[in-house]
FIDRENZA-619566 format. One line per field, with one value per residue (C-alpha): x, y, z; residue in one letter. Coordinates in Angstrom, 3 decimals. Layout:
% FIDRENZA-619566
xx: [X ...]
yy: [Y ...]
zz: [Z ...]
type: [A ...]
END
This chain:
% FIDRENZA-619566
xx: [-31.088 -34.093 -36.060 -32.947 -32.511 -28.912 -27.787 -25.204 -25.039 -21.354 -19.721 -20.433 -20.473 -17.843 -16.681 -16.675 -19.470 -21.675 -25.465 -28.133 -28.560 -24.726 -24.484 -27.236 -26.005 -22.347 -23.616 -24.824 -22.319 -18.905 -19.392 -20.323 -17.184 -15.060 -16.424 -15.708 -12.708 -9.241 -7.747 -4.293 -4.558 -1.437 -0.960 -4.275 -2.409 -2.359 -6.204 -6.765 -9.104 -10.894 -11.019 -11.986 -10.102 -10.673 -9.633 -9.068 -8.930 -8.596 -11.779 -12.044 -15.407 -19.011 -17.799 -15.049 -17.273 -18.243 -14.627 -13.391 -16.187 -15.318 -11.708 -12.450 -15.371 -13.028 -10.383 -12.614 -14.186 -17.561 -17.305 -19.447 -19.536 -20.649 -22.884 -24.477 -27.977 -29.779 -28.776 -30.631 -33.705 -33.762 -36.400 -35.268 -31.611 -31.851 -33.537 -30.662 -27.989 -29.584 -30.233 -26.596 -25.543 -24.353 -24.564 -26.405 -24.636 -26.191 -23.219 -22.130 -24.651 -24.458 -26.237 -22.991 -21.410 -24.290 -23.127 -19.646 -21.257 -22.788 -19.369 -17.860 -20.308 -19.604 -15.778 -16.312 -18.367 -15.277 -16.365 -14.226 -15.111 -14.518 -13.656 -12.987 -11.311 -11.609 -15.473 -16.304 -14.692 -11.600 -11.598 -7.862 -7.799 -5.130 -6.950 -4.501 -5.807 -6.949 -6.388 -8.815 -11.310 -10.233 -13.240 -11.379 -8.413 -10.703 -12.603 -9.386 -7.823 -11.086 -11.386 -7.919 -8.342 -5.727 -6.120 -5.055 -4.301 -5.537 -4.623 -6.802 -6.816 -8.910 -12.496 -12.594 -11.979 -15.030 -17.382 -15.738 -16.009 -19.492 -20.352 -23.468 -21.766 -20.391 -17.265 -17.387 -15.097 -12.684 -11.958 -10.494 -7.751 -8.563 -5.300 -5.105 -2.316 -3.102 -0.484 0.400 -1.288 -0.499 1.707 -0.696 0.997 2.276 -1.258 -2.724 -5.415 -5.479 -9.001 -10.103 -6.957 -7.794 -4.055 -3.372 -6.287 -4.865 -1.528 -2.835 -5.289 -2.149 -0.129 -3.015 -3.315 0.550 0.462 -2.272 -0.598 2.820 1.024 -0.797 2.335 3.620 0.600 0.770 4.492 4.632 4.704 2.030 1.621 3.590 0.601 -2.095 -5.583 -7.321 -11.176 -11.415 -9.944 -11.291 -14.274 -15.709 -18.655 -17.412 -19.909 -21.987 -20.943 -18.538 -18.048 -21.677 -21.067 -18.156 -19.968 -22.977 -20.326 -19.201 -22.532]
yy: [16.808 16.881 14.094 11.750 9.847 8.965 5.994 6.914 3.295 2.357 -0.087 -3.879 -7.172 -8.702 -7.141 -4.221 -1.705 -4.341 -4.656 -6.777 -4.503 -4.469 -8.293 -8.988 -6.651 -7.845 -11.529 -10.701 -8.306 -9.738 -13.141 -11.346 -9.255 -12.276 -13.613 -10.478 -8.806 -9.922 -8.374 -6.868 -5.361 -4.365 -2.923 -4.312 -4.805 -0.895 -1.003 -0.851 -3.648 -1.292 2.337 5.549 6.092 7.609 6.249 8.571 7.401 8.862 8.879 7.486 5.848 5.575 1.848 3.159 2.926 -0.571 -1.855 0.051 -1.312 -4.885 -4.396 -2.795 -5.411 -8.342 -6.964 -6.572 -3.130 -2.058 1.638 4.739 7.095 10.753 10.495 13.072 13.402 12.703 9.036 8.599 9.953 7.161 4.659 1.505 2.289 5.429 3.211 0.662 3.238 4.666 1.413 0.506 3.666 5.845 9.882 12.055 15.172 18.280 19.035 22.769 23.984 25.434 22.096 20.196 21.045 19.213 16.011 16.757 16.872 13.596 12.259 13.634 11.631 8.517 8.835 9.472 6.260 4.317 3.848 3.883 6.580 6.314 9.733 10.915 14.217 15.340 15.291 13.965 12.254 13.439 16.180 15.377 14.051 11.561 10.450 11.711 13.204 16.774 19.574 18.395 19.915 20.445 18.656 15.461 17.199 19.174 16.253 14.330 17.557 18.335 14.779 13.852 11.027 9.097 9.310 6.148 6.943 4.515 4.567 2.699 1.861 -0.307 0.654 2.957 0.115 -1.560 1.610 4.554 7.979 9.254 6.415 4.378 0.993 -1.435 -3.668 -6.875 -9.084 -9.902 -9.646 -6.410 -6.224 -3.679 -2.561 -0.892 0.336 0.977 3.327 4.181 6.934 10.528 12.466 15.527 16.403 19.707 20.911 19.192 21.605 23.843 22.602 26.279 27.451 27.651 27.693 24.725 22.854 23.469 22.150 19.052 18.204 18.579 16.170 13.612 13.754 13.557 10.290 8.979 10.347 8.545 5.139 5.724 6.546 3.195 1.342 2.966 3.011 6.583 10.072 12.232 15.242 18.332 20.526 19.346 20.060 22.382 22.346 25.469 27.677 25.583 26.619 23.130 22.644 21.325 18.503 16.343 15.071 17.594 15.663 16.373 19.990 20.381 18.824 21.449 24.260 23.395 23.345]
zz: [16.412 18.397 16.573 17.138 20.455 21.183 23.550 26.086 27.394 28.375 26.067 26.748 25.219 22.877 20.777 23.315 22.532 20.567 20.886 19.282 16.307 15.886 16.151 13.712 11.017 11.207 11.215 7.683 6.322 7.572 5.849 2.604 2.846 3.145 -0.249 -2.086 -0.336 0.620 3.797 4.307 7.738 9.611 13.029 14.617 17.811 18.158 18.790 22.597 23.805 26.022 27.160 25.235 21.963 18.593 15.401 12.381 8.791 5.266 3.397 -0.283 -0.765 0.790 1.567 3.999 7.182 6.390 5.778 8.861 10.975 9.695 10.909 14.264 14.987 14.056 16.327 19.380 19.263 17.770 16.958 17.225 14.156 13.560 10.346 8.293 9.492 6.116 6.287 9.597 8.038 5.501 6.393 8.172 7.662 9.888 12.505 12.398 12.668 15.772 17.242 16.553 18.462 15.691 16.065 13.400 12.561 10.834 8.767 8.034 10.610 14.193 15.147 14.517 17.783 19.481 17.752 19.422 22.762 22.110 21.237 24.339 26.429 24.612 24.871 28.582 28.909 27.371 23.689 20.450 18.101 14.359 12.794 9.101 9.925 6.244 6.859 3.429 0.504 -0.442 -3.217 -4.087 -7.789 -6.762 -3.772 -1.133 2.042 2.105 4.568 7.305 9.697 13.258 14.867 15.362 17.274 19.218 20.476 21.243 23.134 25.012 26.402 26.558 24.293 22.336 18.530 16.643 12.756 10.151 6.448 4.080 0.474 -1.730 -0.816 -3.854 -6.255 -5.059 -4.956 -6.687 -5.440 -6.281 -8.639 -8.411 -9.729 -7.304 -8.555 -6.486 -8.872 -9.192 -5.397 -4.289 -1.399 1.343 2.772 6.169 8.436 11.943 13.729 17.274 19.088 17.599 19.872 20.569 24.058 22.964 22.420 25.612 27.034 23.985 22.618 22.320 20.731 16.954 15.937 18.182 16.512 13.161 14.052 15.890 12.963 10.492 12.849 12.795 8.798 8.450 10.421 8.138 4.953 5.846 6.153 2.949 1.134 2.363 1.082 -2.310 -2.554 -3.737 -2.070 -1.984 -4.139 -2.797 -2.304 -0.033 -1.480 0.728 0.599 2.802 -0.102 -3.126 -5.009 -4.993 -2.526 0.983 0.988 -1.497 -4.980 -6.307 -9.357 -10.445 -9.471 -11.748 -14.713 -14.089 -13.929 -17.395 -18.999]
type: [M A E F K V S Y D P P K G Q P L G T N L T F K I C T S I V I P I F R L I M K R D W R G V E N I P K S G R V I V A S N H L S Y A D V L V L T D M L Y T N G R A P R Y L G K S G V F R V P I I G K I L L A A G Q I P V E R E T S E A R K A V D H A K I L L E Q G H L M G V Y P E G T L T R D E N L W P M V A K T G C A R L A L A T D T P V I P I A Q W G S Q Q I L P R Y K S R I Y L F P R K T I Q M R I G T P V D L S R W K G K H D D S Q A L I E A T A E I M R A I T V M L E D I R S E K R T P V I F D P H T S E L P K T G N F V K S K K K A K Q]
END
């Protein structure tokens, strides 16, 4: 993390939290999205217009961050994300992400905790943080949310920050999980349901209690899953996929790993 310089500036501008880099990128990307995507966003009134907040969403596609940012930016907030550090080392793209205020994370290492420290400061400054609690694209074969990591709950409880659950469906039809081909036409509909803050009051002050974090994480993911069931008009599978007990790699292209294992 030493080579990355993270900005701690409090949020300003309109949408709140925007800066020059954000404005330039969104002025290019959002009009393109309007051409290739339809929108079905419900519950946008639940997004606070100011103040620290965490939005937590399910993770289906590498396109998720773009479509979530589109929705948040259009509704008044320019989000900050924790992203895998490798992306920040990509020429040009990495500099753009840093300039937009995003935070690199050394996943699956002891350095990951430093990113959480950065996130705490940004929340204290009043930013909106976007989080994918699963930490990677879902490994569930039917694309239901997995058992998530406890980082989102820890961050929320440690900073007494509300968590807004968001269920999203449609991005995987544009950029399927771990596929290189993009499907732009016919136009796909991005469906989002934005809920009210998850009630984490029973675990308040327990950000160092491992069992409390597991329970609070499950409550966040339950809220997301219920809304996703509504979008999909079906109930999730009875058994929740748990990446912690699976033999699949915890990060990276697990589809490719499965193919290699069969060879």
